[in-house]
C-alpha positions as CSV (number, residue, x, y, z in Angstrom):
1,X,10.6,-14.3,-3.3
2,X,10.1,-12.4,-6.5
3,X,13.9,-12.3,-7.3
4,X,14.3,-16.0,-6.4
5,X,11.6,-17.1,-8.9
6,X,9.0,-18.2,-6.3
7,X,5.7,-18.9,-8.2
8,X,3.3,-16.0,-8.1
9,X,0.5,-18.0,-6.5
10,X,2.8,-19.0,-3.6
11,X,3.8,-15.4,-3.2
12,X,0.1,-14.5,-3.0
13,X,-0.6,-17.2,-0.4
14,X,2.2,-15.8,1.8
15,X,1.8,-12.1,1.2
16,X,-2.0,-11.7,1.4
17,X,-2.3,-13.0,5.0
18,X,0.8,-11.1,6.0
19,X,-0.8,-7.9,4.7
20,X,-4.0,-8.6,6.6
21,X,-2.0,-9.3,9.8
22,X,-0.2,-5.9,9.4
23,X,-3.6,-4.2,8.9
24,X,-4.9,-6.0,12.0
25,X,-2.0,-4.9,14.2
26,X,-1.9,-1.3,12.8
27,X,-5.5,-0.4,12.3
28,X,-8.3,-2.9,13.0
29,X,-11.1,-0.7,11.6
30,X,-13.5,-1.6,8.9
31,X,-13.0,1.8,7.3
32,X,-9.2,1.2,7.3
33,X,-9.6,-2.2,5.7
34,X,-12.0,-0.8,3.1
35,X,-9.6,2.0,2.3
36,X,-6.6,-0.3,2.2
37,X,-8.5,-2.6,-0.3
38,X,-9.5,0.4,-2.4
39,X,-5.9,1.8,-2.5
40,X,-4.5,-1.7,-3.0
41,X,-6.6,-2.1,-6.2
42,X,-6.7,1.5,-7.5
43,X,-3.0,2.3,-7.2
44,X,-1.7,-0.6,-9.3
45,X,-4.5,0.2,-11.8
46,X,-3.4,3.9,-11.9
47,X,0.1,2.7,-12.8
48,X,-1.2,1.3,-16.1
49,X,-1.8,4.6,-17.9
50,X,1.5,6.0,-16.6
51,X,3.4,2.9,-17.9
52,X,1.5,3.0,-21.2
53,X,1.9,6.8,-21.8
54,X,5.4,7.5,-20.7
55,X,7.0,4.0,-20.6
56,X,8.8,4.9,-17.4
57,X,9.0,1.4,-16.0
58,X,7.7,-2.1,-16.4
59,X,7.5,-5.3,-14.4
60,X,9.8,-7.9,-16.1
61,X,8.1,-11.0,-14.6
62,X,4.5,-9.7,-14.6
63,X,1.8,-12.2,-13.9
64,X,-1.3,-10.1,-14.5
65,X,-2.0,-8.2,-17.7
66,X,-4.3,-5.2,-17.5
67,X,-5.0,-3.2,-20.7
68,X,-1.9,-4.6,-22.3
69,X,0.4,-3.7,-19.4
70,X,1.9,-6.3,-17.0
71,X,1.5,-6.0,-13.3
72,X,2.6,-8.2,-10.4
73,X,0.2,-9.4,-7.7
74,X,2.4,-8.3,-4.8
75,X,2.0,-4.6,-5.8
76,X,-1.5,-4.9,-4.4
77,X,-0.2,-6.0,-1.1
78,X,2.4,-3.3,-1.0
79,X,-0.2,-0.6,-1.5
80,X,-2.5,-2.3,1.0
81,X,0.2,-2.3,3.7
82,X,1.2,1.3,3.0
83,X,-2.3,2.5,3.7
84,X,-2.5,1.8,7.5
85,X,1.1,2.8,7.9
86,X,0.5,6.2,6.3
87,X,-2.8,6.6,8.3
88,X,-1.0,5.9,11.6
89,X,1.9,8.2,10.6
90,X,-0.5,11.0,9.8
91,X,-2.3,10.6,13.1
92,X,1.0,10.6,15.0
93,X,2.2,13.7,13.2
94,X,-1.2,15.4,13.9
95,X,-0.9,14.7,17.6
96,X,2.7,15.7,17.7
97,X,2.0,19.1,16.1
98,X,-1.1,19.5,18.3
99,X,0.9,18.9,21.4
100,X,3.7,21.2,20.3
101,X,1.1,24.0,19.5
102,X,-0.4,23.4,23.0
103,X,3.0,23.8,24.6
104,X,3.6,27.0,22.7
105,X,0.2,28.5,23.6
106,X,0.8,27.6,27.3
107,X,4.1,29.5,27.2
108,X,2.3,32.7,26.1
């Protein structure tokens, strides 16, 4: 959508509900939703000083300006969606390692 020039408000109307659906299917907890919201807002804001200080990247079609740096609304949804995915991945890895350790202990 971004590359095809879809207006930012239309992107938001599509991506925000999709991000919430992904949270619903992957997490469904209030704590998970709160964490995803926090990460969704904090991470794009943390990009601002990095972009300002080191000039490593920029968003060419930015539609939000924060402290003189341009951001794009869909970065919020990206970080929001990453959060339940990373949470589920970490829980799966923890269980995998726990089961593997149990198998090793049972062999001894």
